[in-house]
mmCIF file of the N, C-alpha and C atoms, coordinates in Angstrom:
data_MODEL
# 
_entry.id   MODEL 
# 
loop_
_atom_site.group_PDB 
_atom_site.id 
_atom_site.type_symbol 
_atom_site.label_atom_id 
_atom_site.label_alt_id 
_atom_site.label_comp_id 
_atom_site.label_asym_id 
_atom_site.label_entity_id 
_atom_site.label_seq_id 
_atom_site.pdbx_PDB_ins_code 
_atom_site.Cartn_x 
_atom_site.Cartn_y 
_atom_site.Cartn_z 
_atom_site.occupancy 
_atom_site.B_iso_or_equiv 
_atom_site.pdbx_formal_charge 
_atom_site.auth_seq_id 
_atom_site.auth_comp_id 
_atom_site.auth_asym_id 
_atom_site.auth_atom_id 
_atom_site.pdbx_PDB_model_num 
ATOM 1   N N  . MET A 1 1  ? 0.867  -1.176 0.017  1.00 0.00 ? 1  MET A N  1 
ATOM 2   C CA . MET A 1 1  ? 0.033  0.023  0.014  1.00 0.00 ? 1  MET A CA 1 
ATOM 3   C C  . MET A 1 1  ? 0.849  1.221  -0.009 1.00 0.00 ? 1  MET A C  1 
ATOM 4   N N  . LEU A 1 2  ? 0.573  2.184  -0.816 1.00 0.00 ? 2  LEU A N  1 
ATOM 5   C CA . LEU A 1 2  ? 1.347  3.382  -0.907 1.00 0.00 ? 2  LEU A CA 1 
ATOM 6   C C  . LEU A 1 2  ? 0.493  4.537  -0.538 1.00 0.00 ? 2  LEU A C  1 
ATOM 7   N N  . ARG A 1 3  ? 0.886  5.297  0.408  1.00 0.00 ? 3  ARG A N  1 
ATOM 8   C CA . ARG A 1 3  ? 0.173  6.443  0.975  1.00 0.00 ? 3  ARG A CA 1 
ATOM 9   C C  . ARG A 1 3  ? 0.856  7.730  0.421  1.00 0.00 ? 3  ARG A C  1 
ATOM 10  N N  . ILE A 1 4  ? 0.057  8.628  -0.127 1.00 0.00 ? 4  ILE A N  1 
ATOM 11  C CA . ILE A 1 4  ? 0.604  9.862  -0.683 1.00 0.00 ? 4  ILE A CA 1 
ATOM 12  C C  . ILE A 1 4  ? 0.232  11.045 0.289  1.00 0.00 ? 4  ILE A C  1 
ATOM 13  N N  . PHE A 1 5  ? 1.167  11.762 0.777  1.00 0.00 ? 5  PHE A N  1 
ATOM 14  C CA . PHE A 1 5  ? 0.982  12.899 1.633  1.00 0.00 ? 5  PHE A CA 1 
ATOM 15  C C  . PHE A 1 5  ? 1.152  14.118 0.740  1.00 0.00 ? 5  PHE A C  1 
ATOM 16  N N  . LYS A 1 6  ? 0.170  14.997 0.639  1.00 0.00 ? 6  LYS A N  1 
ATOM 17  C CA . LYS A 1 6  ? 0.220  16.147 -0.178 1.00 0.00 ? 6  LYS A CA 1 
ATOM 18  C C  . LYS A 1 6  ? 0.975  17.288 0.478  1.00 0.00 ? 6  LYS A C  1 
ATOM 19  N N  . GLN A 1 7  ? 0.982  17.299 1.805  1.00 0.00 ? 7  GLN A N  1 
ATOM 20  C CA . GLN A 1 7  ? 1.795  18.252 2.563  1.00 0.00 ? 7  GLN A CA 1 
ATOM 21  C C  . GLN A 1 7  ? 2.650  17.559 3.569  1.00 0.00 ? 7  GLN A C  1 
ATOM 22  N N  . TYR A 1 8  ? 3.774  18.193 3.858  1.00 0.00 ? 8  TYR A N  1 
ATOM 23  C CA . TYR A 1 8  ? 4.721  17.555 4.796  1.00 0.00 ? 8  TYR A CA 1 
ATOM 24  C C  . TYR A 1 8  ? 4.301  18.012 6.258  1.00 0.00 ? 8  TYR A C  1 
ATOM 25  N N  . ARG A 1 9  ? 3.836  17.036 6.960  1.00 0.00 ? 9  ARG A N  1 
ATOM 26  C CA . ARG A 1 9  ? 3.501  17.209 8.412  1.00 0.00 ? 9  ARG A CA 1 
ATOM 27  C C  . ARG A 1 9  ? 4.116  16.061 9.105  1.00 0.00 ? 9  ARG A C  1 
ATOM 28  N N  . PRO A 1 10 ? 5.265  16.338 9.781  1.00 0.00 ? 10 PRO A N  1 
ATOM 29  C CA . PRO A 1 10 ? 6.029  15.268 10.423 1.00 0.00 ? 10 PRO A CA 1 
ATOM 30  C C  . PRO A 1 10 ? 5.248  14.429 11.388 1.00 0.00 ? 10 PRO A C  1 
ATOM 31  N N  . ASN A 1 11 ? 4.379  15.019 12.218 1.00 0.00 ? 11 ASN A N  1 
ATOM 32  C CA . ASN A 1 11 ? 3.656  14.368 13.268 1.00 0.00 ? 11 ASN A CA 1 
ATOM 33  C C  . ASN A 1 11 ? 2.615  13.413 12.563 1.00 0.00 ? 11 ASN A C  1 
ATOM 34  N N  . GLN A 1 12 ? 1.963  13.841 11.525 1.00 0.00 ? 12 GLN A N  1 
ATOM 35  C CA . GLN A 1 12 ? 0.961  13.028 10.854 1.00 0.00 ? 12 GLN A CA 1 
ATOM 36  C C  . GLN A 1 12 ? 1.685  11.830 10.180 1.00 0.00 ? 12 GLN A C  1 
ATOM 37  N N  . ILE A 1 13 ? 2.763  12.046 9.569  1.00 0.00 ? 13 ILE A N  1 
ATOM 38  C CA . ILE A 1 13 ? 3.480  10.943 8.893  1.00 0.00 ? 13 ILE A CA 1 
ATOM 39  C C  . ILE A 1 13 ? 4.042  10.003 9.978  1.00 0.00 ? 13 ILE A C  1 
ATOM 40  N N  . ALA A 1 14 ? 4.520  10.496 11.091 1.00 0.00 ? 14 ALA A N  1 
ATOM 41  C CA . ALA A 1 14 ? 5.035  9.624  12.149 1.00 0.00 ? 14 ALA A CA 1 
ATOM 42  C C  . ALA A 1 14 ? 3.924  8.735  12.687 1.00 0.00 ? 14 ALA A C  1 
ATOM 43  N N  . ARG A 1 15 ? 2.774  9.232  12.900 1.00 0.00 ? 15 ARG A N  1 
ATOM 44  C CA . ARG A 1 15 ? 1.587  8.436  13.371 1.00 0.00 ? 15 ARG A CA 1 
ATOM 45  C C  . ARG A 1 15 ? 1.290  7.348  12.324 1.00 0.00 ? 15 ARG A C  1 
ATOM 46  N N  . TYR A 1 16 ? 1.322  7.652  11.047 1.00 0.00 ? 16 TYR A N  1 
ATOM 47  C CA . TYR A 1 16 ? 1.014  6.707  10.005 1.00 0.00 ? 16 TYR A CA 1 
ATOM 48  C C  . TYR A 1 16 ? 2.076  5.632  9.987  1.00 0.00 ? 16 TYR A C  1 
ATOM 49  N N  . VAL A 1 17 ? 3.372  5.933  10.014 1.00 0.00 ? 17 VAL A N  1 
ATOM 50  C CA . VAL A 1 17 ? 4.409  4.965  10.050 1.00 0.00 ? 17 VAL A CA 1 
ATOM 51  C C  . VAL A 1 17 ? 4.323  4.098  11.255 1.00 0.00 ? 17 VAL A C  1 
ATOM 52  N N  . LYS A 1 18 ? 4.084  4.681  12.417 1.00 0.00 ? 18 LYS A N  1 
ATOM 53  C CA . LYS A 1 18 ? 3.986  3.888  13.629 1.00 0.00 ? 18 LYS A CA 1 
ATOM 54  C C  . LYS A 1 18 ? 2.826  2.889  13.683 1.00 0.00 ? 18 LYS A C  1 
ATOM 55  N N  . SER A 1 19 ? 1.686  3.383  13.001 1.00 0.00 ? 19 SER A N  1 
ATOM 56  C CA . SER A 1 19 ? 0.486  2.490  13.069 1.00 0.00 ? 19 SER A CA 1 
ATOM 57  C C  . SER A 1 19 ? 0.568  1.326  12.048 1.00 0.00 ? 19 SER A C  1 
ATOM 58  N N  . TYR A 1 20 ? 1.158  1.576  10.880 1.00 0.00 ? 20 TYR A N  1 
ATOM 59  C CA . TYR A 1 20 ? 1.223  0.550  9.852  1.00 0.00 ? 20 TYR A CA 1 
ATOM 60  C C  . TYR A 1 20 ? 2.481  -0.312 9.896  1.00 0.00 ? 20 TYR A C  1 
ATOM 61  N N  . PHE A 1 21 ? 3.554  0.198  10.467 1.00 0.00 ? 21 PHE A N  1 
ATOM 62  C CA . PHE A 1 21 ? 4.762  -0.560 10.796 1.00 0.00 ? 21 PHE A CA 1 
ATOM 63  C C  . PHE A 1 21 ? 5.642  -0.940 9.560  1.00 0.00 ? 21 PHE A C  1 
ATOM 64  N N  . ARG A 1 22 ? 5.053  -1.175 8.395  1.00 0.00 ? 22 ARG A N  1 
ATOM 65  C CA . ARG A 1 22 ? 5.799  -1.549 7.185  1.00 0.00 ? 22 ARG A CA 1 
ATOM 66  C C  . ARG A 1 22 ? 5.039  -1.145 5.969  1.00 0.00 ? 22 ARG A C  1 
ATOM 67  N N  . GLY A 1 23 ? 5.699  -0.477 5.064  1.00 0.00 ? 23 GLY A N  1 
ATOM 68  C CA . GLY A 1 23 ? 5.105  -0.062 3.792  1.00 0.00 ? 23 GLY A CA 1 
ATOM 69  C C  . GLY A 1 23 ? 5.861  1.021  3.077  1.00 0.00 ? 23 GLY A C  1 
ATOM 70  N N  . ARG A 1 24 ? 5.160  1.767  2.228  1.00 0.00 ? 24 ARG A N  1 
ATOM 71  C CA . ARG A 1 24 ? 5.788  2.836  1.473  1.00 0.00 ? 24 ARG A CA 1 
ATOM 72  C C  . ARG A 1 24 ? 4.892  4.024  1.534  1.00 0.00 ? 24 ARG A C  1 
ATOM 73  N N  . LEU A 1 25 ? 5.578  5.212  1.377  1.00 0.00 ? 25 LEU A N  1 
ATOM 74  C CA . LEU A 1 25 ? 4.789  6.448  1.378  1.00 0.00 ? 25 LEU A CA 1 
ATOM 75  C C  . LEU A 1 25 ? 5.538  7.425  0.415  1.00 0.00 ? 25 LEU A C  1 
ATOM 76  N N  . PHE A 1 26 ? 4.818  8.427  -0.015 1.00 0.00 ? 26 PHE A N  1 
ATOM 77  C CA . PHE A 1 26 ? 5.244  9.435  -0.924 1.00 0.00 ? 26 PHE A CA 1 
ATOM 78  C C  . PHE A 1 26 ? 4.918  10.792 -0.412 1.00 0.00 ? 26 PHE A C  1 
ATOM 79  N N  . ILE A 1 27 ? 5.871  11.724 -0.278 1.00 0.00 ? 27 ILE A N  1 
ATOM 80  C CA . ILE A 1 27 ? 5.594  13.038 0.173  1.00 0.00 ? 27 ILE A CA 1 
ATOM 81  C C  . ILE A 1 27 ? 5.812  14.003 -0.992 1.00 0.00 ? 27 ILE A C  1 
ATOM 82  N N  . VAL A 1 28 ? 4.749  14.684 -1.423 1.00 0.00 ? 28 VAL A N  1 
ATOM 83  C CA . VAL A 1 28 ? 4.877  15.596 -2.622 1.00 0.00 ? 28 VAL A CA 1 
ATOM 84  C C  . VAL A 1 28 ? 5.901  16.623 -2.329 1.00 0.00 ? 28 VAL A C  1 
ATOM 85  N N  . GLY A 1 29 ? 6.770  16.815 -3.282 1.00 0.00 ? 29 GLY A N  1 
ATOM 86  C CA . GLY A 1 29 ? 7.844  17.781 -3.228 1.00 0.00 ? 29 GLY A CA 1 
ATOM 87  C C  . GLY A 1 29 ? 9.107  17.250 -2.575 1.00 0.00 ? 29 GLY A C  1 
ATOM 88  N N  . ILE A 1 30 ? 9.066  16.131 -1.944 1.00 0.00 ? 30 ILE A N  1 
ATOM 89  C CA . ILE A 1 30 ? 10.202 15.531 -1.233 1.00 0.00 ? 30 ILE A CA 1 
ATOM 90  C C  . ILE A 1 30 ? 10.665 14.215 -1.889 1.00 0.00 ? 30 ILE A C  1 
ATOM 91  N N  . GLY A 1 31 ? 9.670  13.311 -1.966 1.00 0.00 ? 31 GLY A N  1 
ATOM 92  C CA . GLY A 1 31 ? 9.988  12.049 -2.655 1.00 0.00 ? 31 GLY A CA 1 
ATOM 93  C C  . GLY A 1 31 ? 9.374  10.826 -1.901 1.00 0.00 ? 31 GLY A C  1 
ATOM 94  N N  . ALA A 1 32 ? 9.817  9.671  -2.384 1.00 0.00 ? 32 ALA A N  1 
ATOM 95  C CA . ALA A 1 32 ? 9.282  8.371  -1.881 1.00 0.00 ? 32 ALA A CA 1 
ATOM 96  C C  . ALA A 1 32 ? 10.151 7.806  -0.730 1.00 0.00 ? 32 ALA A C  1 
ATOM 97  N N  . PHE A 1 33 ? 9.537  7.121  0.165  1.00 0.00 ? 33 PHE A N  1 
ATOM 98  C CA . PHE A 1 33 ? 10.189 6.505  1.336  1.00 0.00 ? 33 PHE A CA 1 
ATOM 99  C C  . PHE A 1 33 ? 9.596  5.158  1.550  1.00 0.00 ? 33 PHE A C  1 
ATOM 100 N N  . GLU A 1 34 ? 10.409 4.279  2.128  1.00 0.00 ? 34 GLU A N  1 
ATOM 101 C CA . GLU A 1 34 ? 9.938  2.969  2.593  1.00 0.00 ? 34 GLU A CA 1 
ATOM 102 C C  . GLU A 1 34 ? 10.151 2.986  4.131  1.00 0.00 ? 34 GLU A C  1 
ATOM 103 N N  . PHE A 1 35 ? 9.229  2.216  4.841  1.00 0.00 ? 35 PHE A N  1 
ATOM 104 C CA . PHE A 1 35 ? 9.457  2.129  6.207  1.00 0.00 ? 35 PHE A CA 1 
ATOM 105 C C  . PHE A 1 35 ? 9.237  0.702  6.668  1.00 0.00 ? 35 PHE A C  1 
ATOM 106 N N  . ASP A 1 36 ? 10.028 0.319  7.674  1.00 0.00 ? 36 ASP A N  1 
ATOM 107 C CA . ASP A 1 36 ? 9.987  -1.057 8.197  1.00 0.00 ? 36 ASP A CA 1 
ATOM 108 C C  . ASP A 1 36 ? 10.311 -0.972 9.701  1.00 0.00 ? 36 ASP A C  1 
ATOM 109 N N  . TYR A 1 37 ? 9.700  -1.797 10.426 1.00 0.00 ? 37 TYR A N  1 
ATOM 110 C CA . TYR A 1 37 ? 9.880  -1.812 11.935 1.00 0.00 ? 37 TYR A CA 1 
ATOM 111 C C  . TYR A 1 37 ? 9.548  -0.404 12.506 1.00 0.00 ? 37 TYR A C  1 
ATOM 112 N N  . GLY A 1 38 ? 8.562  0.258  11.909 1.00 0.00 ? 38 GLY A N  1 
ATOM 113 C CA . GLY A 1 38 ? 8.126  1.518  12.452 1.00 0.00 ? 38 GLY A CA 1 
ATOM 114 C C  . GLY A 1 38 ? 9.106  2.669  12.279 1.00 0.00 ? 38 GLY A C  1 
ATOM 115 N N  . ARG A 1 39 ? 10.084 2.574  11.339 1.00 0.00 ? 39 ARG A N  1 
ATOM 116 C CA . ARG A 1 39 ? 11.098 3.696  11.163 1.00 0.00 ? 39 ARG A CA 1 
ATOM 117 C C  . ARG A 1 39 ? 11.188 3.869  9.639  1.00 0.00 ? 39 ARG A C  1 
ATOM 118 N N  . LEU A 1 40 ? 11.340 5.067  9.282  1.00 0.00 ? 40 LEU A N  1 
ATOM 119 C CA . LEU A 1 40 ? 11.652 5.423  7.796  1.00 0.00 ? 40 LEU A CA 1 
ATOM 120 C C  . LEU A 1 40 ? 13.079 4.945  7.483  1.00 0.00 ? 40 LEU A C  1 
ATOM 121 N N  . LEU A 1 41 ? 13.254 4.400  6.300  1.00 0.00 ? 41 LEU A N  1 
ATOM 122 C CA . LEU A 1 41 ? 14.520 3.871  5.837  1.00 0.00 ? 41 LEU A CA 1 
ATOM 123 C C  . LEU A 1 41 ? 15.124 4.804  4.855  1.00 0.00 ? 41 LEU A C  1 
ATOM 124 N N  . PRO A 1 42 ? 16.438 4.942  4.836  1.00 0.00 ? 42 PRO A N  1 
ATOM 125 C CA . PRO A 1 42 ? 17.036 5.851  3.846  1.00 0.00 ? 42 PRO A CA 1 
ATOM 126 C C  . PRO A 1 42 ? 16.860 5.308  2.404  1.00 0.00 ? 42 PRO A C  1 
ATOM 127 N N  . SER A 1 43 ? 16.636 6.194  1.459  1.00 0.00 ? 43 SER A N  1 
ATOM 128 C CA . SER A 1 43 ? 16.405 5.822  0.077  1.00 0.00 ? 43 SER A CA 1 
ATOM 129 C C  . SER A 1 43 ? 17.713 5.577  -0.631 1.00 0.00 ? 43 SER A C  1 
ATOM 130 N N  . LYS A 1 44 ? 17.612 5.050  -1.857 1.00 0.00 ? 44 LYS A N  1 
ATOM 131 C CA . LYS A 1 44 ? 18.765 4.675  -2.665 1.00 0.00 ? 44 LYS A CA 1 
ATOM 132 C C  . LYS A 1 44 ? 19.572 6.025  -3.034 1.00 0.00 ? 44 LYS A C  1 
ATOM 133 N N  . LYS A 1 45 ? 18.833 7.013  -3.401 1.00 0.00 ? 45 LYS A N  1 
ATOM 134 C CA . LYS A 1 45 ? 19.512 8.300  -3.629 1.00 0.00 ? 45 LYS A CA 1 
ATOM 135 C C  . LYS A 1 45 ? 19.584 9.128  -2.353 1.00 0.00 ? 45 LYS A C  1 
ATOM 136 N N  . HIS A 1 46 ? 20.713 9.736  -2.105 1.00 0.00 ? 46 HIS A N  1 
ATOM 137 C CA . HIS A 1 46 ? 21.000 10.485 -0.908 1.00 0.00 ? 46 HIS A CA 1 
ATOM 138 C C  . HIS A 1 46 ? 20.829 11.938 -1.114 1.00 0.00 ? 46 HIS A C  1 
ATOM 139 N N  . ASP A 1 47 ? 19.485 12.368 -1.209 1.00 0.00 ? 47 ASP A N  1 
ATOM 140 C CA . ASP A 1 47 ? 19.183 13.746 -1.371 1.00 0.00 ? 47 ASP A CA 1 
ATOM 141 C C  . ASP A 1 47 ? 19.180 14.335 0.070  1.00 0.00 ? 47 ASP A C  1 
ATOM 142 N N  . LEU A 1 48 ? 19.786 15.524 0.156  1.00 0.00 ? 48 LEU A N  1 
ATOM 143 C CA . LEU A 1 48 ? 19.902 16.238 1.475  1.00 0.00 ? 48 LEU A CA 1 
ATOM 144 C C  . LEU A 1 48 ? 18.561 16.503 2.116  1.00 0.00 ? 48 LEU A C  1 
ATOM 145 N N  . LYS A 1 49 ? 17.602 16.951 1.301  1.00 0.00 ? 49 LYS A N  1 
ATOM 146 C CA . LYS A 1 49 ? 16.212 17.304 1.769  1.00 0.00 ? 49 LYS A CA 1 
ATOM 147 C C  . LYS A 1 49 ? 15.546 16.009 2.252  1.00 0.00 ? 49 LYS A C  1 
ATOM 148 N N  . ALA A 1 50 ? 15.689 14.956 1.500  1.00 0.00 ? 50 ALA A N  1 
ATOM 149 C CA . ALA A 1 50 ? 15.076 13.622 1.920  1.00 0.00 ? 50 ALA A CA 1 
ATOM 150 C C  . ALA A 1 50 ? 15.680 13.113 3.183  1.00 0.00 ? 50 ALA A C  1 
ATOM 151 N N  . LEU A 1 51 ? 16.985 13.205 3.364  1.00 0.00 ? 51 LEU A N  1 
ATOM 152 C CA . LEU A 1 51 ? 17.641 12.694 4.566  1.00 0.00 ? 51 LEU A CA 1 
ATOM 153 C C  . LEU A 1 51 ? 17.240 13.545 5.747  1.00 0.00 ? 51 LEU A C  1 
ATOM 154 N N  . SER A 1 52 ? 17.032 14.824 5.584  1.00 0.00 ? 52 SER A N  1 
ATOM 155 C CA . SER A 1 52 ? 16.594 15.667 6.672  1.00 0.00 ? 52 SER A CA 1 
ATOM 156 C C  . SER A 1 52 ? 15.140 15.369 7.045  1.00 0.00 ? 52 SER A C  1 
ATOM 157 N N  . THR A 1 53 ? 14.339 15.128 6.055  1.00 0.00 ? 53 THR A N  1 
ATOM 158 C CA . THR A 1 53 ? 12.967 14.695 6.338  1.00 0.00 ? 53 THR A CA 1 
ATOM 159 C C  . THR A 1 53 ? 12.919 13.341 7.102  1.00 0.00 ? 53 THR A C  1 
ATOM 160 N N  . LEU A 1 54 ? 13.756 12.459 6.652  1.00 0.00 ? 54 LEU A N  1 
ATOM 161 C CA . LEU A 1 54 ? 13.823 11.084 7.248  1.00 0.00 ? 54 LEU A CA 1 
ATOM 162 C C  . LEU A 1 54 ? 14.191 11.242 8.754  1.00 0.00 ? 54 LEU A C  1 
ATOM 163 N N  . SER A 1 55 ? 15.220 12.038 9.128  1.00 0.00 ? 55 SER A N  1 
ATOM 164 C CA . SER A 1 55 ? 15.620 12.165 10.513 1.00 0.00 ? 55 SER A CA 1 
ATOM 165 C C  . SER A 1 55 ? 14.568 12.859 11.259 1.00 0.00 ? 55 SER A C  1 
ATOM 166 N N  . GLU A 1 56 ? 13.950 13.885 10.708 1.00 0.00 ? 56 GLU A N  1 
ATOM 167 C CA . GLU A 1 56 ? 12.841 14.573 11.495 1.00 0.00 ? 56 GLU A CA 1 
ATOM 168 C C  . GLU A 1 56 ? 11.665 13.664 11.768 1.00 0.00 ? 56 GLU A C  1 
ATOM 169 N N  . VAL A 1 57 ? 11.198 12.922 10.797 1.00 0.00 ? 57 VAL A N  1 
ATOM 170 C CA . VAL A 1 57 ? 10.074 11.993 11.011 1.00 0.00 ? 57 VAL A CA 1 
ATOM 171 C C  . VAL A 1 57 ? 10.439 10.935 12.035 1.00 0.00 ? 57 VAL A C  1 
ATOM 172 N N  . ASN A 1 58 ? 11.692 10.369 11.892 1.00 0.00 ? 58 ASN A N  1 
ATOM 173 C CA . ASN A 1 58 ? 12.130 9.320  12.862 1.00 0.00 ? 58 ASN A CA 1 
ATOM 174 C C  . ASN A 1 58 ? 12.153 9.867  14.263 1.00 0.00 ? 58 ASN A C  1 
ATOM 175 N N  . ARG A 1 59 ? 12.548 11.137 14.438 1.00 0.00 ? 59 ARG A N  1 
ATOM 176 C CA . ARG A 1 59 ? 12.532 11.801 15.724 1.00 0.00 ? 59 ARG A CA 1 
ATOM 177 C C  . ARG A 1 59 ? 11.130 11.878 16.328 1.00 0.00 ? 59 ARG A C  1 
ATOM 178 N N  . GLU A 1 60 ? 10.211 12.239 15.400 1.00 0.00 ? 60 GLU A N  1 
ATOM 179 C CA . GLU A 1 60 ? 8.792  12.297 15.831 1.00 0.00 ? 60 GLU A CA 1 
ATOM 180 C C  . GLU A 1 60 ? 8.271  10.967 16.244 1.00 0.00 ? 60 GLU A C  1 
ATOM 181 N N  . ILE A 1 61 ? 8.693  9.906  15.537 1.00 0.00 ? 61 ILE A N  1 
ATOM 182 C CA . ILE A 1 61 ? 8.247  8.533  15.917 1.00 0.00 ? 61 ILE A CA 1 
ATOM 183 C C  . ILE A 1 61 ? 8.750  8.205  17.304 1.00 0.00 ? 61 ILE A C  1 
ATOM 184 N N  . GLN A 1 62 ? 10.017 8.560  17.573 1.00 0.00 ? 62 GLN A N  1 
ATOM 185 C CA . GLN A 1 62 ? 10.586 8.276  18.850 1.00 0.00 ? 62 GLN A CA 1 
ATOM 186 C C  . GLN A 1 62 ? 9.927  9.065  19.892 1.00 0.00 ? 62 GLN A C  1 
ATOM 187 N N  . CYS A 1 63 ? 9.457  10.314 19.688 1.00 0.00 ? 63 CYS A N  1 
ATOM 188 C CA . CYS A 1 63 ? 8.753  11.080 20.678 1.00 0.00 ? 63 CYS A CA 1 
ATOM 189 C C  . CYS A 1 63 ? 7.380  10.436 20.937 1.00 0.00 ? 63 CYS A C  1 
ATOM 190 N N  . LEU A 1 64 ? 6.699  9.913  19.907 1.00 0.00 ? 64 LEU A N  1 
ATOM 191 C CA . LEU A 1 64 ? 5.405  9.240  20.061 1.00 0.00 ? 64 LEU A CA 1 
ATOM 192 C C  . LEU A 1 64 ? 5.576  7.990  20.931 1.00 0.00 ? 64 LEU A C  1 
ATOM 193 N N  . ALA A 1 65 ? 6.706  7.321  20.763 1.00 0.00 ? 65 ALA A N  1 
ATOM 194 C CA . ALA A 1 65 ? 6.923  6.048  21.525 1.00 0.00 ? 65 ALA A CA 1 
ATOM 195 C C  . ALA A 1 65 ? 7.162  6.423  23.018 1.00 0.00 ? 65 ALA A C  1 
ATOM 196 N N  . LEU A 1 66 ? 7.905  7.576  23.253 1.00 0.00 ? 66 LEU A N  1 
ATOM 197 C CA . LEU A 1 66 ? 8.124  7.955  24.615 1.00 0.00 ? 66 LEU A CA 1 
ATOM 198 C C  . LEU A 1 66 ? 6.844  8.434  25.299 1.00 0.00 ? 66 LEU A C  1 
ATOM 199 N N  . GLU A 1 67 ? 5.986  9.109  24.564 1.00 0.00 ? 67 GLU A N  1 
ATOM 200 C CA . GLU A 1 67 ? 4.720  9.572  25.144 1.00 0.00 ? 67 GLU A CA 1 
ATOM 201 C C  . GLU A 1 67 ? 3.798  8.414  25.442 1.00 0.00 ? 67 GLU A C  1 
ATOM 202 N N  . GLY A 1 68 ? 3.867  7.359  24.679 1.00 0.00 ? 68 GLY A N  1 
ATOM 203 C CA . GLY A 1 68 ? 3.019  6.214  24.893 1.00 0.00 ? 68 GLY A CA 1 
ATOM 204 C C  . GLY A 1 68 ? 3.506  5.388  26.115 1.00 0.00 ? 68 GLY A C  1 
ATOM 205 N N  . ALA A 1 69 ? 4.782  5.515  26.439 1.00 0.00 ? 69 ALA A N  1 
ATOM 206 C CA . ALA A 1 69 ? 5.324  4.749  27.571 1.00 0.00 ? 69 ALA A CA 1 
ATOM 207 C C  . ALA A 1 69 ? 5.008  5.440  28.850 1.00 0.00 ? 69 ALA A C  1 
ATOM 208 N N  . MET A 1 70 ? 4.615  6.641  28.861 1.00 0.00 ? 70 MET A N  1 
ATOM 209 C CA . MET A 1 70 ? 4.312  7.347  30.160 1.00 0.00 ? 70 MET A CA 1 
ATOM 210 C C  . MET A 1 70 ? 2.924  7.042  30.623 1.00 0.00 ? 70 MET A C  1 
# 
């Protein structure tokens, strides 16, 4: 299943990745990503904007996990 996000909202994307755990997504203007084990994986091409997005969304996922543990 491929989910397309028309706007970049890290919190919304993090909730999606955390809930589905494995799959693919596309962010308009940034690119395509795969996720596995509830984390975004780096793409084949190492675009600086895509890597920045990847790290920001993974930080949001980690924050969601910490909030759920409390």
